[in-house]
Residue frames relative to the residue before (quaternion, step in Angstrom):
aa qw qx qy qz dx dy dz
X 1.0000 0.0000 0.0000 0.0000 0.00 0.00 0.00
X 0.5016 -0.6322 0.4847 0.3373 3.61 -0.89 0.82
X 0.1960 -0.7780 0.5897 0.0922 3.57 -0.92 0.95
X 0.8200 -0.2838 0.1469 0.4748 3.57 -1.27 -0.05
X 0.7002 0.4619 -0.3191 0.4411 3.67 0.67 -0.87
X 0.6531 0.5135 -0.3219 0.4540 3.59 1.00 -0.77
X 0.6880 0.4719 -0.2862 0.4712 3.58 0.87 -0.96
X 0.6470 0.5102 -0.3210 0.4669 3.60 1.02 -0.75
X 0.6129 0.5408 -0.3452 0.4612 3.58 1.05 -0.72
X 0.6433 0.4981 -0.3111 0.4912 3.57 1.00 -0.83
X 0.6494 0.5460 -0.3243 0.4183 3.58 0.85 -0.99
X 0.6756 0.5152 -0.3040 0.4309 3.56 0.81 -1.01
X 0.6919 0.4785 -0.2881 0.4575 3.58 0.86 -0.92
X 0.6798 0.4961 -0.2960 0.4518 3.56 0.88 -0.97
X 0.6564 0.4988 -0.3254 0.4631 3.59 0.93 -0.82
X 0.6372 0.5527 -0.3271 0.4260 3.57 0.91 -0.91
X 0.7887 0.3635 -0.1639 0.4679 3.57 0.94 -0.92
X 0.7703 0.3747 -0.2085 0.4720 3.61 1.14 -0.40
X 0.5112 0.6560 -0.4345 0.3457 3.62 1.15 -0.37
X 0.7878 0.2806 -0.2449 0.4906 3.54 -0.92 1.00
X 0.6282 0.5273 -0.3378 0.4617 3.58 1.27 -0.10
X 0.4145 -0.7293 0.5068 0.1986 3.54 -1.19 0.68
X 0.3845 -0.6910 0.5629 0.2403 3.55 -1.04 0.83
X 0.1994 -0.8177 0.5326 0.0886 3.58 -0.49 1.17
X 0.7928 -0.0272 0.0208 0.6086 3.58 1.04 -0.74
X 0.1966 -0.7478 0.6226 0.1201 3.54 -1.29 0.52
X 0.0728 -0.7799 0.6209 0.0300 3.58 -0.81 1.02
X 0.1098 -0.8138 0.5706 0.0024 3.57 -0.43 1.27
X 0.1822 -0.8320 0.5203 0.0621 3.57 -0.33 1.28
X 0.7841 0.1705 -0.0930 0.5895 3.60 1.16 -0.52
X 0.2459 -0.8397 0.4651 0.1344 3.60 0.22 1.28
X 0.6273 0.5817 -0.3591 0.3730 3.64 1.01 -0.68
X 0.5248 0.6235 -0.4207 0.3985 3.61 1.22 -0.18
X 0.6591 0.4613 -0.2977 0.5140 3.59 1.18 -0.53
X 0.2591 -0.8554 0.4398 0.0882 3.54 -0.34 1.31
X 0.8223 0.2379 -0.1178 0.5034 3.62 1.04 -0.45
X 0.7362 0.3157 -0.2290 0.5531 3.59 1.17 0.45
X 0.5199 -0.6110 0.4918 0.3383 3.54 -1.20 0.50
X 0.6477 -0.5041 0.3799 0.4267 3.60 -1.19 0.36
X 0.6445 0.5358 -0.3234 0.4392 3.57 0.98 -0.86
X 0.6637 0.5072 -0.3036 0.4584 3.57 0.97 -0.87
X 0.6420 0.5202 -0.3257 0.4595 3.57 0.93 -0.87
X 0.6840 0.4867 -0.2910 0.4589 3.58 0.81 -0.99
X 0.6696 0.4993 -0.3021 0.4595 3.59 0.90 -0.90
X 0.6826 0.5133 -0.2881 0.4331 3.58 0.93 -0.92
X 0.7790 0.3771 -0.1829 0.4663 3.58 0.92 -0.88
X 0.5581 0.5914 -0.4013 0.4215 3.60 1.22 -0.18
X 0.8195 0.2446 -0.2002 0.4780 3.55 -0.83 1.03
X 0.5771 0.5814 -0.3912 0.4195 3.60 1.23 -0.09
X 0.3919 -0.6975 0.5514 0.2362 3.55 -1.29 0.43
X 0.4079 -0.6939 0.5368 0.2529 3.57 -0.94 0.89
X 0.2361 -0.7974 0.5434 0.1145 3.58 -0.62 1.13
X 0.7487 -0.2479 0.1722 0.5902 3.57 0.92 -0.89
X 0.3116 -0.7098 0.5943 0.2140 3.55 -1.34 0.12
X 0.0853 -0.7996 0.5935 0.0346 3.57 -0.74 1.05
X 0.2051 -0.7591 0.6031 0.1339 3.54 -1.34 0.21
X 0.0489 0.7430 -0.6674 -0.0079 3.52 -1.19 0.64
X 0.8026 0.0320 -0.0708 0.5914 3.57 -0.66 1.08
X 0.7620 -0.3215 0.2717 0.4921 3.53 -0.81 -1.05
X 0.5424 0.6191 -0.3874 0.4153 3.59 1.29 0.32
X 0.2294 -0.7149 0.6410 0.1594 3.54 -1.26 0.62
X 0.1266 -0.7732 0.6186 0.0590 3.57 -1.07 0.79
X 0.1913 -0.7742 0.5983 0.0778 3.55 -0.59 1.23
X 0.1526 -0.8011 0.5767 0.0496 3.56 -0.39 1.29
X 0.0112 -0.8095 0.5849 -0.0497 3.57 -0.70 1.11
X 0.6517 -0.4869 0.3901 0.4313 3.55 -1.28 0.23
X 0.6610 0.4681 -0.3603 0.4627 3.57 -1.02 0.76
X 0.6548 -0.5600 0.3768 0.3401 3.53 -1.32 -0.15
X 0.7220 0.4031 -0.2229 0.5162 3.60 1.26 -0.05
X 0.1258 -0.7845 0.6030 0.0717 3.55 -1.08 0.79
X 0.4279 -0.6788 0.5307 0.2727 3.56 -1.33 0.05
X 0.1591 -0.7800 0.6031 0.0508 3.55 -0.71 1.17
X 0.0760 -0.8169 0.5714 -0.0195 3.58 -0.85 1.03
X 0.0657 -0.7405 0.6665 0.0559 3.55 -1.02 0.89
X 0.3752 -0.7884 0.4511 0.1846 3.56 -0.50 1.24
X 0.2331 -0.7938 0.5225 0.2061 3.60 1.22 -0.49
X 0.8509 -0.2072 0.1233 0.4668 3.58 -1.05 -0.77
X 0.8566 0.1074 0.0135 0.5045 3.60 0.72 -1.02
X 0.4185 0.7281 -0.4632 0.2833 3.59 1.18 0.34
X 0.0209 0.7629 -0.6461 0.0063 3.54 -1.27 0.57
X 0.2160 -0.7276 0.6298 0.1651 3.54 -1.24 0.48
X 0.1047 -0.8273 0.5518 -0.0078 3.55 -0.58 1.21
X 0.1977 -0.7324 0.6319 0.1588 3.54 -1.22 0.55
X 0.0367 -0.7800 0.6246 0.0137 3.56 -0.99 0.89
X 0.4659 -0.6609 0.5055 0.3011 3.57 -1.02 0.74
X 0.7756 0.0581 -0.0247 0.6281 3.53 1.14 -0.68
X 0.5078 -0.7027 0.3998 0.2976 3.57 -0.67 1.08
X 0.0790 0.7364 -0.6694 0.0581 3.50 -1.08 0.96
X 0.5050 -0.6638 0.4459 0.3247 3.63 -0.76 0.93
X 0.0990 -0.7779 0.6182 0.0540 3.56 -1.10 0.76
X 0.6021 -0.5609 0.4271 0.3747 3.55 -1.17 0.57
X 0.8312 0.2154 -0.1701 0.4835 3.57 -0.91 0.95
X 0.3801 0.7229 -0.5074 0.2747 3.62 1.15 0.21
X 0.1282 -0.8191 0.5586 0.0240 3.56 -0.89 1.00
X 0.7817 0.0736 -0.0430 0.6178 3.59 1.15 -0.61
X 0.1027 -0.7808 0.6146 0.0454 3.57 -0.95 0.91
X 0.1240 -0.7655 0.6300 0.0402 3.55 -0.73 1.15
X 0.1745 -0.7858 0.5858 0.0943 3.59 -0.40 1.19
X 0.1998 -0.7947 0.5681 0.0761 3.57 -0.76 1.10
X 0.6371 -0.5031 0.3934 0.4316 3.56 -1.24 0.15
X 0.7462 0.0875 -0.1087 0.6509 3.54 1.36 -0.31
X 0.8369 0.0679 -0.0810 0.5371 3.58 -0.48 1.16
X 0.2912 -0.7466 0.5661 0.1931 3.56 -1.27 -0.34
X 0.3018 -0.6896 0.6221 0.2154 3.52 -1.37 0.37
X 0.1036 -0.7834 0.6112 0.0454 3.55 -1.02 0.84
X 0.2066 -0.7225 0.6420 0.1522 3.55 -0.93 0.92
X 0.0869 -0.8074 0.5833 -0.0208 3.55 -0.57 1.26
X 0.1263 0.7901 -0.5864 0.1258 3.59 -0.88 0.92
X 0.2894 -0.8098 0.4874 0.1512 3.56 -0.12 1.32
X 0.7728 0.3295 -0.1824 0.5108 3.59 0.88 -0.93
X 0.3578 -0.7931 0.4342 0.2335 3.58 1.37 0.10
X 0.3949 0.7245 -0.4708 0.3122 3.58 0.97 0.90
X 0.4865 0.6933 -0.4175 0.3291 3.58 1.27 -0.13
X 0.2449 -0.7533 0.5946 0.1378 3.53 -1.34 0.31
X 0.0545 -0.7779 0.6256 0.0217 3.55 -1.06 0.82
X 0.0581 -0.7958 0.6027 0.0043 3.56 -1.06 0.82
X 0.3426 -0.6461 0.6264 0.2698 3.54 -1.25 0.50
X 0.0075 0.8228 -0.5639 0.0701 3.58 -0.67 1.08
X 0.6293 -0.5221 0.3986 0.4155 3.60 -1.21 0.37
X 0.5528 -0.6356 0.4297 0.3253 3.56 -1.05 0.75
X 0.7904 0.1901 -0.0872 0.5757 3.58 1.11 -0.66
X 0.7936 0.3416 -0.2316 0.4471 3.57 -1.24 0.48
X 0.7843 -0.2997 0.2377 0.4884 3.53 -1.30 -0.37
X 0.3993 -0.7380 0.4990 0.2167 3.55 -1.02 0.82
X 0.4343 -0.6756 0.4816 0.3507 3.58 1.14 -0.59
X 0.5933 0.5129 -0.3647 0.5020 3.58 1.32 0.06
X 0.3832 -0.7886 0.4256 0.2240 3.57 -0.17 1.31
X 0.6428 0.5446 -0.3330 0.4234 3.59 0.94 -0.81
X 0.6890 0.4476 -0.2624 0.5060 3.57 1.17 -0.59
X 0.7006 0.4961 -0.2795 0.4300 3.57 0.83 -1.00
X 0.7302 0.4183 -0.2404 0.4837 3.62 1.13 -0.53
X 0.3510 0.7579 -0.4899 0.2498 3.60 1.22 0.20
X 0.4052 -0.6717 0.5638 0.2585 3.52 -1.15 0.71
X 0.7141 -0.4211 0.3087 0.4664 3.61 -1.23 -0.14
X 0.5606 -0.5833 0.4688 0.3546 3.55 -1.14 0.66
X 0.5671 -0.6427 0.4084 0.3140 3.55 -1.06 0.77
X 0.7420 0.3225 -0.2218 0.5443 3.61 1.25 -0.18
X 0.4984 0.6676 -0.4181 0.3621 3.60 1.20 0.42
X 0.6385 -0.5298 0.3853 0.4039 3.60 -1.19 0.39
X 0.6241 0.5571 -0.3403 0.4293 3.61 1.12 -0.60
X 0.6498 0.4721 -0.3146 0.5059 3.59 1.21 -0.43
X 0.0399 0.8232 -0.5587 0.0923 3.55 0.02 1.32
X 0.6404 -0.5112 0.3976 0.4128 3.53 -1.27 0.28
X 0.6274 0.5317 -0.3353 0.4597 3.60 1.05 -0.74
X 0.6204 0.5319 -0.3385 0.4665 3.58 1.01 -0.78
X 0.6799 0.4900 -0.2928 0.4603 3.59 0.84 -0.98
X 0.6594 0.5206 -0.3118 0.4439 3.60 0.88 -0.91
X 0.6763 0.4884 -0.2939 0.4666 3.58 0.91 -0.90
X 0.6699 0.5022 -0.3043 0.4544 3.59 0.95 -0.86
X 0.6463 0.5173 -0.3241 0.4579 3.61 0.98 -0.78
X 0.6628 0.5438 -0.3077 0.4126 3.58 0.95 -0.86
X 0.6985 0.5111 -0.2592 0.4285 3.57 1.19 -0.55
X 0.7680 0.3270 -0.1877 0.5178 3.62 1.20 -0.04
X 0.3696 -0.7153 0.5548 0.2096 3.54 -1.24 0.61
X 0.3922 0.7287 -0.4771 0.2960 3.58 1.24 0.06
X 0.5775 -0.5413 0.4565 0.4063 3.56 -1.23 0.36
X 0.5813 -0.6114 0.4072 0.3500 3.55 -1.07 0.72
X 0.5997 0.5525 -0.3653 0.4490 3.61 1.07 -0.61
X 0.6685 0.4951 -0.2993 0.4674 3.58 0.89 -0.94
X 0.6295 0.5443 -0.3254 0.4490 3.56 1.01 -0.83
X 0.7090 0.4763 -0.2739 0.4421 3.58 0.79 -0.99
X 0.6521 0.5005 -0.3149 0.4744 3.58 1.19 -0.45
X 0.5431 0.6122 -0.3936 0.4188 3.59 1.28 -0.25
X 0.3295 -0.7972 0.4746 0.1749 3.58 -0.31 1.27
X 0.5960 0.5466 -0.3774 0.4512 3.60 1.20 -0.26
X 0.6687 0.4693 -0.2864 0.5005 3.59 1.28 -0.31
X 0.7704 -0.0516 0.0776 0.6307 3.56 0.87 -1.04
X 0.2422 -0.8019 0.5314 0.1258 3.59 -0.56 1.12
X 0.7774 0.3980 -0.2811 0.3977 3.53 -1.13 0.75
X 0.6287 0.5204 -0.3471 0.4620 3.59 1.21 -0.32
X 0.0334 -0.7674 0.6400 0.0187 3.53 -1.12 0.80
X 0.8213 -0.2629 0.1692 0.4772 3.56 -1.25 -0.32
X 0.6763 0.5234 -0.3149 0.4118 3.57 0.82 -0.99
X 0.7846 0.3703 -0.2000 0.4552 3.55 0.53 -1.18
X 0.5726 0.5540 -0.3875 0.4637 3.59 1.19 -0.37
X 0.6618 0.4937 -0.3104 0.4710 3.60 0.86 -0.92
X 0.6733 0.5012 -0.3003 0.4531 3.57 0.94 -0.88
X 0.6540 0.5144 -0.3194 0.4535 3.59 0.94 -0.86
X 0.6641 0.4996 -0.3103 0.4616 3.59 0.91 -0.88
X 0.6112 0.5343 -0.3574 0.4618 3.60 1.06 -0.65
X 0.7121 0.4550 -0.2710 0.4609 3.59 0.77 -0.98
X 0.6697 0.4667 -0.2970 0.4954 3.60 1.21 -0.45
X 0.3840 -0.7485 0.4558 0.2907 3.61 1.34 -0.10
X 0.5032 0.6325 -0.4240 0.4086 3.58 1.06 0.81
X 0.4364 -0.6785 0.5242 0.2728 3.58 -0.89 0.92
X 0.5106 -0.6700 0.4397 0.3114 3.61 -0.89 0.83
X 0.6427 0.5406 -0.3209 0.4378 3.61 1.19 -0.50
X 0.4762 0.7074 -0.4327 0.2924 3.61 1.20 -0.34
X 0.4496 -0.6516 0.5290 0.3057 3.63 -0.98 0.78
X 0.5673 -0.6374 0.4024 0.3315 3.58 -0.89 0.94
X 0.6895 0.5187 -0.2904 0.4137 3.57 0.89 -0.96
X 0.6593 0.4979 -0.3144 0.4675 3.60 1.25 -0.22
X 0.5201 0.6333 -0.4205 0.3895 3.58 1.26 0.01
X 0.3949 -0.7508 0.4875 0.2068 3.56 -0.69 1.13
X 0.6646 -0.4863 0.3720 0.4282 3.61 -1.22 0.27
X 0.6433 0.5170 -0.3284 0.4593 3.59 1.00 -0.76
X 0.6631 0.4854 -0.2985 0.4854 3.58 1.00 -0.81
X 0.6029 0.5508 -0.3492 0.4595 3.58 1.08 -0.69
X 0.6288 0.5297 -0.3263 0.4664 3.57 1.00 -0.81
X 0.6521 0.5093 -0.3094 0.4687 3.58 0.95 -0.91
X 0.6641 0.5064 -0.3035 0.4587 3.57 0.97 -0.87
X 0.6355 0.5326 -0.3254 0.4545 3.57 0.94 -0.88
X 0.6761 0.4819 -0.2893 0.4765 3.57 0.90 -0.91
X 0.6603 0.5249 -0.3089 0.4394 3.58 0.99 -0.84
X 0.6151 0.5439 -0.3483 0.4522 3.59 1.02 -0.76
X 0.6740 0.4857 -0.2935 0.4730 3.57 0.86 -0.93
X 0.6554 0.5355 -0.3113 0.4321 3.56 0.96 -0.87
X 0.7185 0.4432 -0.2803 0.4568 3.61 0.76 -0.98
X 0.6240 0.5221 -0.3502 0.4640 3.61 1.06 -0.63
X 0.6703 0.4840 -0.3008 0.4754 3.59 0.92 -0.86
X 0.6159 0.5318 -0.3464 0.4667 3.58 1.06 -0.69
X 0.6486 0.5211 -0.3134 0.4577 3.57 0.97 -0.86
X 0.6517 0.5075 -0.3090 0.4715 3.57 1.02 -0.78
X 0.6474 0.5343 -0.3224 0.4376 3.58 0.92 -0.87
X 0.7623 0.3666 -0.1884 0.4990 3.57 1.02 -0.81
X 0.5857 -0.6479 0.3540 0.3345 3.58 1.19 0.47
X 0.6893 -0.4737 0.2781 0.4723 3.57 1.17 0.56
X 0.4589 -0.6676 0.5248 0.2614 3.52 -1.40 0.21
X 0.1104 -0.7770 0.6173 0.0543 3.57 -0.81 1.00
X 0.0877 -0.7840 0.6143 0.0178 3.56 -0.50 1.24
X 0.8098 0.0433 -0.0016 0.5852 3.56 0.94 -0.92
X 0.8881 0.0607 0.0387 0.4539 3.55 0.26 -1.29
X 0.5041 0.6907 -0.4357 0.2810 3.62 1.13 -0.32
X 0.0655 0.7363 -0.6728 0.0313 3.52 -1.12 0.90
X 0.4797 -0.6892 0.4634 0.2830 3.55 -1.08 0.66
X 0.7768 -0.3894 0.2371 0.4344 3.57 -1.29 -0.09
X 0.6914 0.4264 -0.2842 0.5093 3.58 1.26 -0.25
X 0.5977 -0.5961 0.3475 0.4082 3.57 1.32 0.05
X 0.5717 0.5975 -0.3831 0.4115 3.60 1.27 0.15
X 0.5021 -0.6366 0.4956 0.3112 3.55 -1.21 0.56
X 0.4986 -0.6225 0.5071 0.3267 3.55 -1.27 0.44
X 0.3708 -0.7385 0.5239 0.2064 3.57 -1.32 0.17
X 0.4519 0.7283 -0.4400 0.2676 3.60 1.24 -0.05
X 0.5176 0.6468 -0.4184 0.3725 3.61 1.17 -0.37
X 0.5966 0.5800 -0.3565 0.4249 3.59 1.18 -0.48
X 0.7456 0.4174 -0.1969 0.4808 3.56 1.22 -0.52
X 0.4293 0.7095 -0.4616 0.3149 3.60 1.25 0.12
X 0.3367 -0.7673 0.5187 0.1698 3.56 -1.01 0.84
X 0.8246 0.1389 -0.0661 0.5445 3.60 0.99 -0.74
X 0.6387 0.5577 -0.3608 0.3885 3.61 0.86 -0.84
X 0.8404 0.1392 -0.1363 0.5057 3.56 -0.86 1.05
X 0.6399 0.5448 -0.3159 0.4403 3.61 1.28 0.11
X 0.2404 0.7901 -0.5349 0.1784 3.61 1.13 0.46
X 0.7869 0.2826 -0.2406 0.4929 3.56 -0.97 0.95
X 0.6478 0.4864 -0.3199 0.4914 3.59 1.27 -0.17
X 0.5788 -0.5996 0.4081 0.3728 3.61 -1.12 0.46
X 0.5498 -0.5965 0.4797 0.3345 3.54 -1.11 0.76
X 0.4875 -0.6805 0.4632 0.2911 3.59 -0.91 0.89
X 0.6889 0.4814 -0.2764 0.4661 3.60 1.22 -0.46
X 0.8502 0.1441 -0.0315 0.5054 3.58 0.72 -1.07
X 0.5225 -0.6678 0.3987 0.3493 3.61 1.22 -0.22
X 0.4782 0.6554 -0.4462 0.3778 3.60 1.27 -0.12
X 0.5400 -0.6283 0.4484 0.3355 3.58 -1.06 0.75
X 0.4462 -0.6856 0.5122 0.2617 3.58 -0.88 0.99
X 0.2825 -0.7806 0.5423 0.1295 3.56 -0.82 1.07
X 0.1837 -0.7611 0.6140 0.0998 3.53 -1.30 0.48
X 0.1069 0.7652 -0.6299 0.0787 3.54 -1.01 0.88
X 0.3882 -0.6842 0.5442 0.2915 3.55 -1.29 -0.14
X 0.0622 -0.7695 0.6355 0.0115 3.53 -1.02 0.91
X 0.8301 -0.0244 -0.0204 0.5566 3.55 -0.57 1.13
X 0.6912 -0.4829 0.2720 0.4638 3.55 1.11 0.69
X 0.6401 0.5225 -0.3286 0.4575 3.60 1.25 0.01
X 0.4907 -0.6565 0.4903 0.2964 3.56 -0.92 0.91
X 0.0603 -0.8205 0.5669 -0.0420 3.56 -0.85 1.03
X 0.1439 -0.7969 0.5859 0.0328 3.56 -0.85 1.05
X 0.1535 0.7901 -0.5806 0.1230 3.59 -0.96 0.83
X 0.4073 -0.6690 0.5581 0.2740 3.52 -1.34 0.30
X 0.4027 -0.7497 0.4681 0.2380 3.63 -0.53 1.12
X 0.6823 0.4771 -0.2945 0.4692 3.59 1.16 -0.46
X 0.7279 0.4344 -0.2533 0.4661 3.59 0.79 -0.97
X 0.7411 0.3363 -0.1943 0.5477 3.58 1.13 -0.64
X 0.0999 0.8153 -0.5560 0.1271 3.57 -0.36 1.24
């Protein structure tokens, strides 16, 4: 699933190229992706509006347009939002927004994404969005916030970091990477993490998210950015997807387990 760096990479490109442009037509090829409106309502609402900007919170994109309604998008496993100067069909395209200059394409190979029409201001009524915690790279995500939240739960630290109501934008990839750089086992109970370890974890979260942004996101299978290109951060991963391979730091074989049903990668030597 695209995580904060992947979704932010898409947001930046799409906003840069589509802000100020008008949606002239909407072609909806798979109506079930829209969760709270009929195809007719979606098309009527978004036809003729001007794209003002594109924001992101956690793993959600918010297309802000003129008028009282916006479009909220969760990319799920294989979703992407692409901008093209001139329309060309792409594999997995599900919605085509023709603009007065260029077009936006919502692409989703496994068709697991979700789109909603939501109020332009205030609560959206979409619980997964309205209950998001602070982004892992936002000013609201402070070391004091993380330390206090960890102290209040016995959950494993991996499970905690995947909870979007606690920290928004982290998924399997960046959680595993952050825990590796913080030298913390993913199975550790949160309440047993010391202040010094919390500091290491806080710094590691910021580091891996910024690294992902610098390299245009991580492409393991299907992720492409707003221009249709793959990310390059997979070249710099230390543990995720490297089970059975030697640790880049100490040479110990990278281990794999499941926590809360989620695949988890770690180094048994570096993370203690």
